[in-house]
C-alpha positions as CSV (number, residue, x, y, z in Angstrom):
1,M,-22.6,-16.0,-46.8
2,L,-21.6,-13.7,-44.0
3,E,-20.1,-10.3,-44.7
4,A,-16.9,-9.4,-42.9
5,D,-18.7,-7.1,-40.5
6,Q,-21.2,-9.8,-39.6
7,I,-18.6,-12.3,-38.4
8,P,-18.7,-12.6,-34.6
9,A,-15.5,-11.7,-32.8
10,A,-13.6,-14.4,-31.0
11,S,-13.9,-14.3,-27.2
12,P,-10.9,-15.0,-25.0
13,G,-10.4,-18.7,-24.6
14,A,-12.3,-19.4,-27.8
15,R,-11.2,-22.4,-29.8
16,A,-8.8,-21.6,-32.6
17,A,-8.5,-23.5,-35.9
18,G,-7.6,-27.1,-35.2
19,G,-9.8,-27.2,-32.0
20,K,-7.1,-25.9,-29.7
21,K,-7.9,-23.2,-27.2
22,A,-6.5,-19.8,-28.1
23,P,-4.0,-18.4,-25.4
24,V,-5.5,-15.9,-23.0
25,A,-3.4,-13.1,-21.6
26,K,-2.5,-13.6,-17.9
27,K,-3.3,-10.8,-15.5
28,R,-0.3,-9.5,-13.6
29,A,-0.4,-9.6,-9.8
30,R,-0.6,-6.1,-8.5
31,S,1.9,-4.9,-5.9
32,G,2.9,-1.6,-4.4
33,P,1.2,0.8,-2.1
34,A,-2.2,0.6,-3.8
35,A,-2.5,-3.1,-3.5
36,K,-1.0,-3.1,0.0
37,G,-3.5,-0.4,1.0
38,R,-6.5,-2.6,-0.1
39,E,-5.0,-5.5,1.9
40,L,-4.6,-3.3,5.0
41,A,-8.1,-1.8,4.7
42,G,-9.6,-5.1,5.9
43,L,-7.7,-4.9,9.2
44,T,-9.0,-3.5,12.5
45,K,-7.4,-0.4,14.0
46,A,-5.9,-2.6,16.7
47,E,-4.3,-4.9,14.1
48,L,-3.0,-1.8,12.2
49,C,-1.5,-0.4,15.4
50,E,0.2,-3.7,16.1
51,K,1.7,-3.7,12.6
52,A,2.7,-0.1,12.9
53,A,4.5,-0.8,16.2
54,S,6.4,-3.7,14.6
55,V,7.8,-1.4,11.8
56,G,8.3,1.5,14.1
57,I,5.9,4.1,12.8
58,P,6.0,7.2,15.0
59,G,2.8,8.8,16.2
60,R,0.7,5.7,15.5
61,S,-1.3,6.0,18.7
62,S,-2.9,9.3,17.6
63,M,-3.5,8.1,13.9
64,S,-6.9,7.1,12.6
65,Q,-7.4,3.7,11.0
66,D,-7.1,5.2,7.5
67,Q,-3.9,7.1,8.4
68,L,-2.4,3.9,9.9
69,A,-3.2,1.9,6.7
70,D,-1.7,4.7,4.5
71,A,1.4,4.9,6.6
72,L,1.9,1.1,6.5
73,A,1.3,1.0,2.8
74,H,4.1,3.5,2.2
75,T,6.7,2.0,4.7
76,G,8.4,-0.2,2.1
77,R,8.9,2.6,-0.4
78,D,10.7,4.8,2.1
79,R,13.0,2.0,3.2
80,R,14.1,1.1,-0.4
81,K,15.3,4.7,-1.0
82,A,17.9,4.6,1.7
């Protein structure tokens, strides 16, 4: 007979009593500046400049690629405050 400390822990999605799968917690979709920043990091500088122009970010022509991505990631937050 197995001792209590020798019983293997159930893994997510393991079958519960009765043969049914145990529910697995769903991961929430991330949103906000951090998630948006990761999405923008895959764009080229030209694409970022185009997006920055469409939302009216001042000084975009002198910004680096990282600065453009950061500015774009934070545009929604500034507009919600107003």
